[in-house]
ROTIKE-666804 format. One record per residue (C-alpha): chain; residue in one letter; x negated, y negated, z negated. Coordinates in nm, 3 decimals, padded with zeros to 5 digits. Example, Ala and Ser with C-alpha at 12.3 -4.5 7.8 and 13.67 -1.06 7.14 Angstrom:
  c  r       px       py       pz
  A  a  -01.230   00.450  -00.780
  A  s  -01.367   00.106  -00.714
***
This chain:
  c  r       px       py       pz
  A  m   01.997   01.349  -01.301
  A  d   02.179   01.590  -01.069
  A  a   02.040   01.406  -00.766
  A  f   01.688   01.421  -00.911
  A  l   01.713   01.795  -00.977
  A  s   01.858   01.852  -00.630
  A  a   01.577   01.653  -00.464
  A  t   01.312   01.833  -00.670
  A  g   01.464   02.171  -00.585
  A  h   01.456   02.085  -00.215
  A  i   01.088   01.983  -00.230
  A  l   00.996   02.309  -00.403
  A  t   01.133   02.518  -00.116
  A  p   00.871   02.652   00.129
  A  i   00.901   02.411   00.425
  A  p   00.913   02.082   00.227
  A  l   00.636   02.210   00.001
  A  l   00.428   02.279   00.311
  A  w   00.488   01.922   00.434
  A  c   00.383   01.792   00.092
  A  f   00.063   02.000   00.097
  A  l  -00.015   01.889   00.453
  A  g   00.044   01.523   00.365
  A  v  -00.174   01.533   00.055
  A  t  -00.456   01.714   00.235
  A  l  -00.455   01.482   00.537
  A  g  -00.435   01.182   00.307
  A  i  -00.738   01.295   00.107
  A  i  -00.940   01.362   00.424
  A  v  -00.854   01.027   00.583
  A  g  -00.905   00.843   00.254
  A  a  -01.250   00.999   00.219
  A  i  -01.373   00.879   00.560
  A  p  -01.497   00.517   00.548
  A  g  -01.323   00.306   00.810
  A  l  -01.000   00.502   00.806
  A  s  -00.717   00.431   00.563
  A  g  -00.384   00.552   00.438
  A  s  -00.203   00.273   00.621
  A  m  -00.357   00.389   00.950
  A  l  -00.263   00.752   00.886
  A  i   00.095   00.678   00.781
  A  t   00.152   00.433   01.066
  A  m   00.031   00.690   01.319
  A  t   00.246   00.961   01.161
  A  v   00.574   00.766   01.160
  A  p   00.656   00.830   01.529
  A  l   00.588   01.203   01.479
  A  t   00.847   01.218   01.201
  A  f   01.123   01.158   01.456
  A  f   01.073   01.517   01.568
  A  m   01.108   01.659   01.218
  A  g   01.434   01.829   01.132
  A  s   01.513   01.617   00.827
  A  s   01.460   01.257   00.720
  A  y   01.394   01.387   00.369
  A  d   01.107   01.602   00.495
  A  a   00.967   01.298   00.676
  A  l   00.970   01.104   00.348
  A  i   00.800   01.393   00.169
  A  l   00.520   01.396   00.427
  A  l   00.467   01.018   00.416
  A  i   00.473   00.984   00.036
  A  a   00.231   01.276   00.003
  A  m  -00.005   01.104   00.248
  A  y   00.020   00.789   00.037
  A  v  -00.087   00.972  -00.279
  A  g  -00.364   01.166  -00.105
  A  s  -00.515   00.868   00.077
  A  i  -00.556   00.653  -00.235
  A  s  -00.716   00.945  -00.421
  A  g  -00.948   01.048  -00.137
  A  g  -01.136   00.719  -00.138
  A  l  -01.329   00.817  -00.451
  A  i  -01.521   01.089  -00.260
  A  s  -01.716   00.856  -00.031
  A  a  -01.733   00.590  -00.304
  A  t  -01.917   00.842  -00.522
  A  l  -02.133   01.015  -00.261
  A  l  -02.212   00.729  -00.019
  A  r  -02.143   00.413  -00.219
  A  m  -01.897   00.334   00.060
  A  p  -01.535   00.324  -00.058
  A  g  -01.315   00.532   00.171
  A  t  -01.030   00.294   00.086
  A  p  -01.034  -00.060  -00.060
  A  a  -00.876   00.086  -00.376
  A  a  -01.203   00.270  -00.454
  A  i  -01.429  -00.037  -00.446
  A  m  -01.474  -00.044  -00.825
  A  t  -01.544   00.329  -00.832
  A  t  -01.865   00.272  -00.637
  A  l  -02.009   00.068  -00.926
  A  d  -02.033   00.369  -01.159
  A  g  -01.956   00.673  -00.944
  A  y  -02.257   00.637  -00.715
  A  p  -02.515   00.567  -00.991
  A  m  -02.386   00.869  -01.184
  A  a  -02.417   01.084  -00.870
  A  q  -02.773   00.957  -00.818
  A  r  -02.859   01.083  -01.166
  A  g  -02.759   01.433  -01.056
  A  q  -02.415   01.428  -01.223
  A  v  -02.218   01.450  -00.899
  A  g  -01.964   01.700  -01.029
  A  r  -01.898   01.496  -01.341
  A  a  -01.848   01.174  -01.142
  A  l  -01.604   01.344  -00.905
  A  g  -01.427   01.527  -01.189
  A  l  -01.374   01.210  -01.393
  A  g  -01.235   01.031  -01.087
  A  i  -01.003   01.316  -00.985
  A  t  -00.868   01.367  -01.337
  A  a  -00.818   00.994  -01.393
  A  s  -00.635   00.968  -01.060
  A  f  -00.400   01.246  -01.166
  A  v  -00.330   01.096  -01.509
  A  g  -00.272   00.752  -01.359
  A  g  -00.029   00.898  -01.107
  A  v   00.168   01.089  -01.371
  A  i   00.192   00.792  -01.611
  A  s   00.309   00.565  -01.329
  A  w   00.567   00.827  -01.233
  A  v   00.715   00.803  -01.584
  A  f   00.766   00.430  -01.529
  A  l   00.900   00.496  -01.181
  A  i   01.175   00.735  -01.288
  A  a   01.254   00.537  -01.604
  A  l   01.279   00.193  -01.442
  A  s   01.415   00.263  -01.095
  A  p   01.778   00.365  -01.171
  A  t   01.821   00.078  -01.420
  A  l   01.670  -00.182  -01.188
  A  a   01.878  -00.050  -00.899
  A  v   02.199  -00.105  -01.097
  A  w   02.080  -00.450  -01.196
  A  a   01.992  -00.531  -00.835
  A  t   02.348  -00.450  -00.716
  A  y   02.455  -00.777  -00.879
  A  f   02.227  -00.972  -00.647
  A  g   02.394  -01.199  -00.395
  A  p   02.243  -01.351  -00.080
  A  w   02.071  -01.632  -00.271
  A  e   01.904  -01.387  -00.509
  A  y   01.776  -01.173  -00.224
  A  f   01.650  -01.473  -00.029
  A  t   01.455  -01.612  -00.326
  A  l   01.326  -01.262  -00.408
  A  v   01.179  -01.234  -00.058
  A  l   01.039  -01.584  -00.089
  A  m   00.876  -01.493  -00.422
  A  a   00.730  -01.175  -00.271
  A  l   00.572  -01.369   00.015
  A  v   00.426  -01.633  -00.217
  A  l   00.288  -01.366  -00.452
  A  i   00.131  -01.182  -00.160
  A  a  -00.024  -01.500  -00.023
  A  s  -00.152  -01.618  -00.360
  A  l  -00.301  -01.289  -00.475
  A  t  -00.466  -01.170  -00.155
  A  q  -00.837  -01.232  -00.121
  A  g  -00.938  -01.559   00.037
  A  s  -00.765  -01.890   00.081
  A  m  -00.406  -01.945  -00.030
  A  i  -00.353  -02.146   00.290
  A  k  -00.465  -01.850   00.500
  A  g  -00.235  -01.617   00.308
  A  l   00.065  -01.844   00.367
  A  l  -00.036  -01.887   00.731
  A  a  -00.045  -01.510   00.777
  A  g   00.299  -01.473   00.619
  A  f   00.450  -01.742   00.841
  A  l   00.286  -01.593   01.151
  A  g   00.443  -01.259   01.066
  A  m   00.784  -01.424   01.025
  A  l   00.739  -01.607   01.355
  A  a   00.652  -01.280   01.533
  A  s   00.984  -01.134   01.417
  A  m   01.190  -01.416   01.569
  A  p   01.191  -01.341   01.946
  A  g   01.502  -01.161   02.069
  A  v   01.869  -01.195   01.992
  A  d   01.975  -01.432   01.715
  A  p   02.170  -01.208   01.474
  A  s   02.417  -01.484   01.388
  A  t   02.495  -01.639   01.727
  A  g   02.408  -01.356   01.966
  A  m   02.198  -01.597   02.176
  A  l   01.847  -01.524   02.300
  A  r   01.569  -01.718   02.130
  A  l   01.192  -01.757   02.178
  A  t   01.180  -01.517   02.473
  A  f   01.016  -01.778   02.702
  A  g   01.193  -01.630   03.003
  A  f   01.052  -01.278   02.959
  A  n   01.334  -01.026   02.983
  A  s   01.127  -00.763   02.804
  A  w   01.124  -00.986   02.495
  A  a   01.504  -00.982   02.468
  A  g   01.498  -00.693   02.223
  A  g   01.221  -00.846   02.014
  A  f   00.907  -00.666   01.903
  A  n   00.972  -00.322   01.758
  A  l   00.826  -00.259   01.416
  A  l   00.625   00.052   01.503
  A  p   00.414  -00.101   01.786
  A  v   00.342  -00.402   01.564
  A  l   00.229  -00.180   01.277
  A  l   00.018   00.039   01.507
  A  g  -00.146  -00.267   01.657
  A  v  -00.218  -00.459   01.338
  A  f  -00.334  -00.167   01.124
  A  v  -00.481   00.081   01.368
  A  v  -00.584  -00.080   01.698
  A  s  -00.744  -00.372   01.513
  A  q  -00.957  -00.125   01.317
  A  v  -01.048   00.059   01.638
  A  l  -01.177  -00.267   01.781
  A  k  -01.365  -00.334   01.459
  A  y  -01.535   00.004   01.427
  A  i  -01.583   00.110   01.789
  A  i  -01.910  -00.084   01.804
  A  d  -02.045   00.096   01.497
  A  a  -02.110   00.437   01.653
  A  e  -02.421   00.524   01.455
  A  r  -02.383   00.411   01.096
  A  p  -02.683   00.531   00.888
  A  v  -02.584   00.692   00.559
  A  t  -02.766   00.837   00.263
  A  r  -02.582   01.146   00.158
  A  i  -02.558   01.297  -00.190
  A  a  -02.440   01.657  -00.175
  A  a  -02.114   01.730  -00.357
  A  s  -02.114   01.975  -00.645
  A  n  -01.852   02.138  -00.867
  A  k  -02.085   02.153  -01.167
  A  g  -01.945   01.967  -01.468
  A  m  -01.627   01.870  -01.285
  A  f  -01.384   01.953  -01.566
  A  m  -01.347   01.714  -01.858
  A  t  -01.412   01.855  -02.204
  A  l  -01.187   01.806  -02.507
  A  a  -01.432   01.545  -02.635
  A  d  -01.403   01.360  -02.301
  A  w  -01.024   01.360  -02.330
  A  k  -01.038   01.216  -02.683
  A  r  -01.293   00.953  -02.586
  A  q  -01.107   00.845  -02.269
  A  a  -00.746   00.867  -02.393
  A  t  -00.709   00.496  -02.465
  A  n  -00.885   00.398  -02.143
  A  l  -00.667   00.633  -01.938
  A  i  -00.341   00.502  -02.083
  A  r  -00.441   00.135  -02.074
  A  s  -00.572   00.151  -01.717
  A  s  -00.269   00.347  -01.597
  A  v  -00.027   00.095  -01.748
  A  i  -00.221  -00.199  -01.601
  A  g  -00.222  -00.032  -01.259
  A  t   00.150   00.044  -01.278
  A  w   00.257  -00.307  -01.367
  A  i   00.027  -00.467  -01.110
  A  g   00.166  -00.222  -00.853
  A  i   00.519  -00.344  -00.928
  A  l   00.424  -00.700  -00.826
  A  p   00.500  -00.728  -00.453
  A  g   00.212  -00.702  -00.211
  A  i  -00.085  -00.692  -00.448
  A  g  -00.204  -00.337  -00.394
  A  a  -00.433  -00.080  -00.553
  A  s  -00.761  -00.269  -00.519
  A  i  -00.643  -00.556  -00.742
  A  g  -00.503  -00.308  -00.997
  A  s  -00.836  -00.128  -01.004
  A  i  -01.031  -00.453  -01.053
  A  c  -00.804  -00.568  -01.338
  A  a  -00.823  -00.233  -01.519
  A  y  -01.201  -00.215  -01.478
  A  t  -01.237  -00.569  -01.612
  A  a  -01.010  -00.491  -01.909
  A  a  -01.206  -00.175  -01.990
  A  k  -01.535  -00.365  -01.975
  A  n  -01.408  -00.651  -02.193
  A  m  -01.274  -00.412  -02.457
  A  s  -01.576  -00.182  -02.455
  A  k  -01.833  -00.178  -02.736
  A  t  -02.102  -00.123  -02.473
  A  p  -02.006  -00.346  -02.177
  A  e  -02.367  -00.349  -02.057
  A  k  -02.330   00.016  -01.950
  A  f  -02.067  -00.067  -01.686
  A  g  -02.217  -00.052  -01.339
  A  t  -02.490   00.193  -01.442
  A  g  -02.296   00.518  -01.401
  A  f  -02.066   00.487  -01.703
  A  d  -01.772   00.725  -01.760
  A  d  -01.535   00.446  -01.864
  A  g  -01.582   00.257  -01.537
  A  i  -01.489   00.554  -01.318
  A  v  -01.189   00.642  -01.534
  A  a  -01.055   00.285  -01.544
  A  s  -01.088   00.233  -01.171
  A  e  -00.934   00.562  -01.060
  A  a  -00.655   00.573  -01.318
  A  a  -00.545   00.223  -01.218
  A  n  -00.560   00.257  -00.840
  A  n  -00.349   00.573  -00.843
  A  a  -00.107   00.424  -01.095
  A  t  -00.035   00.137  -00.857
  A  i   00.139   00.386  -00.625
  A  g   00.415   00.462  -00.873
  A  g   00.440   00.094  -00.964
  A  a   00.462  -00.014  -00.599
  A  l   00.740   00.238  -00.532
  A  v   00.960   00.076  -00.800
  A  p   01.053  -00.237  -00.597
  A  l   01.073  -00.024  -00.282
  A  v   01.339   00.217  -00.408
  A  t   01.530  -00.039  -00.616
  A  m   01.535  -00.353  -00.401
  A  g   01.381  -00.267  -00.065
  A  i   01.085  -00.497  -00.135
  A  p   00.737  -00.360  -00.055
  A  g   00.497  -00.340  -00.348
  A  s   00.201  -00.287  -00.112
  A  v   00.112  -00.275   00.256
  A  i   00.175   00.100   00.272
  A  d   00.514   00.045   00.108
  A  a   00.594  -00.205   00.384
  A  i   00.520   00.071   00.636
  A  l   00.740   00.311   00.437
  A  i   01.025   00.060   00.450
  A  g   00.978   00.048   00.825
  A  a   00.993   00.428   00.836
  A  l   01.317   00.428   00.635
  A  l   01.471   00.175   00.871
  A  m   01.362   00.378   01.174
  A  h   01.538   00.680   01.022
  A  n   01.855   00.468   00.977
  A  l   01.812   00.449   00.599
  A  q   01.854   00.101   00.448
  A  p   01.619   00.067   00.149
  A  g   01.760  -00.111  -00.152
  A  p   01.978  -00.060  -00.460
  A  l   02.277   00.080  -00.270
  A  l   02.071   00.387  -00.176
  A  f   02.123   00.514  -00.533
  A  v   02.497   00.498  -00.466
  A  t   02.535   00.588  -00.098
  A  d   02.252   00.840  -00.064
  A  p   02.082   00.912  -00.399
  A  e   01.887   01.201  -00.243
  A  v   01.664   00.947  -00.066
  A  p   01.524   00.755  -00.366
  A  y   01.503   01.069  -00.577
  A  t   01.318   01.248  -00.296
  A  i   01.062   00.968  -00.307
  A  i   01.039   00.987  -00.687
  A  s   01.011   01.367  -00.698
  A  t   00.756   01.380  -00.416
  A  h   00.537   01.132  -00.599
  A  l   00.514   01.363  -00.901
  A  i   00.467   01.689  -00.709
  A  a   00.210   01.528  -00.476
  A  n   00.000   01.424  -00.775
  A  f  -00.016   01.782  -00.903
  A  m  -00.099   01.900  -00.553
  A  m  -00.364   01.631  -00.515
  A  l  -00.531   01.749  -00.836
  A  a  -00.540   02.109  -00.716
  A  v  -00.660   02.029  -00.362
  A  m  -00.931   01.789  -00.481
  A  l  -01.070   02.023  -00.748
  A  v  -01.076   02.322  -00.515
  A  s  -01.190   02.170  -00.186
  A  v  -01.380   01.847  -00.262
  A  k  -01.710   02.017  -00.178
  A  w  -01.591   02.090   00.178
  A  i  -01.396   01.769   00.230
  A  s  -01.708   01.570   00.140
  A  k  -01.882   01.706   00.452
  A  l  -01.636   01.513   00.671
  A  i  -01.756   01.176   00.548
  A  l  -02.066   01.202   00.767
  A  v  -01.863   01.193   01.089
  A  p  -01.941   00.856   01.251
  A  t  -01.622   00.654   01.241
  A  a  -01.653   00.524   01.597
  A  y  -01.644   00.879   01.736
  A  l  -01.296   00.918   01.593
  A  m  -01.166   00.589   01.728
  A  p  -01.093   00.683   02.092
  A  v  -00.880   00.975   01.971
  A  i  -00.700   00.751   01.722
  A  l  -00.639   00.489   01.993
  A  m  -00.489   00.753   02.223
  A  f  -00.249   00.871   01.952
  A  c  -00.148   00.510   01.883
  A  l  -00.060   00.434   02.242
  A  v   00.125   00.762   02.289
  A  g   00.317   00.700   01.966
  A  a   00.411   00.348   02.073
  A  y   00.525   00.465   02.417
  A  s   00.729   00.756   02.279
  A  l   00.941   00.519   02.068
  A  q   01.154   00.409   02.366
  A  n   00.954   00.537   02.665
  A  q   00.873   00.179   02.763
  A  p   00.529   00.050   02.867
  A  f   00.621  -00.280   02.700
  A  d   00.569  -00.122   02.357
  A  v   00.218  -00.016   02.459
  A  w   00.132  -00.374   02.555
  A  v   00.280  -00.497   02.226
  A  t   00.059  -00.252   02.038
  A  l  -00.254  -00.371   02.219
  A  a  -00.162  -00.738   02.182
  A  f  -00.102  -00.711   01.809
  A  g  -00.421  -00.508   01.780
  A  v  -00.617  -00.798   01.925
  A  l  -00.427  -01.040   01.700
  A  g  -00.505  -00.831   01.392
  A  f  -00.872  -00.813   01.491
  A  v  -00.890  -01.191   01.535
  A  l  -00.711  -01.257   01.205
  A  e  -00.956  -01.034   01.018
  A  k  -01.250  -01.203   01.191
  A  i  -01.137  -01.544   01.064
  A  k  -01.061  -01.389   00.723
  A  v  -00.683  -01.425   00.743
  A  p  -00.532  -01.135   00.544
  A  l  -00.315  -00.885   00.729
  A  a  -00.092  -00.787   00.436
  A  p   00.109  -01.115   00.430
  A  f   00.145  -01.099   00.810
  A  v   00.297  -00.752   00.813
  A  i   00.517  -00.803   00.509
  A  g   00.633  -01.137   00.651
  A  f   00.725  -00.961   00.976
  A  i   00.925  -00.695   00.793
  A  l   01.100  -00.923   00.543
  A  a   01.178  -01.214   00.776
  A  g   01.497  -01.052   00.906
  A  l   01.625  -00.987   00.554
  A  a   01.541  -01.340   00.441
  A  e   01.713  -01.495   00.743
  A  a   02.023  -01.281   00.710
  A  e   02.061  -01.351   00.338
  A  l   02.000  -01.725   00.375
  A  r   02.259  -01.758   00.651
  A  s   02.505  -01.548   00.455
  A  g   02.459  -01.770   00.151
  A  l   02.495  -02.088   00.356
  A  m   02.817  -01.963   00.516
  A  a   02.960  -01.870   00.175
  A  s   02.876  -02.214   00.031
  A  a   02.988  -02.415   00.335
  A  g   02.630  -02.511   00.418
  A  s   02.526  -02.618   00.069
  A  i   02.195  -02.504  -00.084
  A  e   02.312  -02.592  -00.435
  A  p   02.354  -02.223  -00.540
  A  l   01.982  -02.181  -00.481
  A  f   01.923  -02.393  -00.792
  A  t   02.237  -02.327  -00.998
  A  r   02.248  -01.946  -00.994
  A  p   02.022  -01.829  -01.282
  A  i   01.844  -01.540  -01.107
  A  s   01.778  -01.722  -00.780
  A  a   01.662  -02.030  -00.974
  A  s   01.425  -01.808  -01.176
  A  f   01.276  -01.651  -00.863
  A  l   01.238  -01.994  -00.707
  A  a   01.067  -02.127  -01.021
  A  v   00.820  -01.835  -01.019
  A  s   00.745  -01.901  -00.652
  A  l   00.677  -02.269  -00.714
  A  f   00.464  -02.191  -01.020
  A  m   00.253  -01.942  -00.823
  A  l   00.209  -02.193  -00.541
  A  v   00.096  -02.471  -00.776
  A  w  -00.122  -02.236  -00.982
  A  s  -00.297  -02.097  -00.675
  A  f  -00.363  -02.437  -00.518
  A  w  -00.486  -02.573  -00.850
  A  g  -00.717  -02.273  -00.892
  A  e  -00.861  -02.321  -00.543
  A  w  -00.909  -02.695  -00.606
  A  r  -01.088  -02.621  -00.935
  A  r  -01.316  -02.362  -00.771
  A  s  -01.402  -02.602  -00.490
  A  r  -01.488  -02.874  -00.745
  A  t  -01.707  -02.628  -00.939
  A  q  -01.889  -02.520  -00.622
  A  a  -01.936  -02.880  -00.514
  A  g  -02.078  -02.968  -00.854
  A  g  -02.314  -02.671  -00.843
  A  a  -02.433  -02.766  -00.495
  A  a  -02.494  -03.125  -00.603
  A  a  -02.694  -03.008  -00.902
***
């Protein structure tokens, strides 16, 4: 508790509070512009944090951007029927029709309020679960950590959109991309193919910049003049009445809890949480036919859940160093770049770090509510900026950020190469999330597996005899079988429908 109060007190001082405000505001703006995303913003900001005076302030800025970017997507989803972020896809179904009816302020107000409530409820789970899980995780040995990483990769591959095979392929490609360089166990070079510049491997930041930012530049640069039909933002009717609160209380709590628990599952993300909460709200509604026509319950369910996934996704990050979403994978990379090792020992060695993350999440949600309610009318004007006009500037910042990491042109070429790779993977519908998380977690998985093998004289028996590692392995196998069986069943159904 002392560490939490200390971290909160630090955030509430002028400079950290300014960083929090800046992060939330930038996150909302970027989240509101279709084509940009929180992952792009945070990835581009990471190299700039090296020049900040404190690693804690860097974390405050990045977490605030995380909260703002997920929330900002509802603006364009409501006004343009174009989700600013994937998390706001379900919001378009009811937000845009409500705005078309002239209830723009009400649609935005419901979304903003639901986002705030979802964030606060998920924060309760975050602060309640994290210290306990961190203590529990200190009992993990190498086999437990290896099977935990394996389970995370399988979950990510099985729950991302598209083919399970493509998800696994992306994860393995990411792991393969992390292999070139010096073998951590033997000290020998591997997979460098005679290129001396590969001896140090591929740095995380250029890979992230390439996959998440340059790939999007290549995707959107050809779309310079996207036609849009604009609905003007309005503050009229933005605040929920007491009757609204009573009517939406159950929906708010249910959707927030669903979003939180889906966020805790590694690699799933806010869009899946939003879909699940929206589906649950529709199935439990007395008037399910109203969903998709501009219905209050649809907006509330979607926005409460997608913001709640942030707090849920931060739970495995601060307790075990496992990313709960793509942005959390980038945050883990940022921690590592600031010489902070994410995981349960942080609560012992440097408790200010996890509690800074936890405190920032809460304060950023209050700040998000204030910024959105006050300035949504002006922020909404930015969504008309053609995305492709922003891309050359974004590309320049990416390349400068990659070069500034070590002042080596090699990192610039790595950024461009992984940008092309990310673009190609998206074109063939291979998800990027498993690739990036595989790249980040491969080193941990390899180190823990080798450590376990050395401790057991080369035997893999502990993988099956230790209860926790055996449980993680069983979950991984179950998810694999379930996903392949589901795909086989869908293919049979489609084949039968085509034959008919």
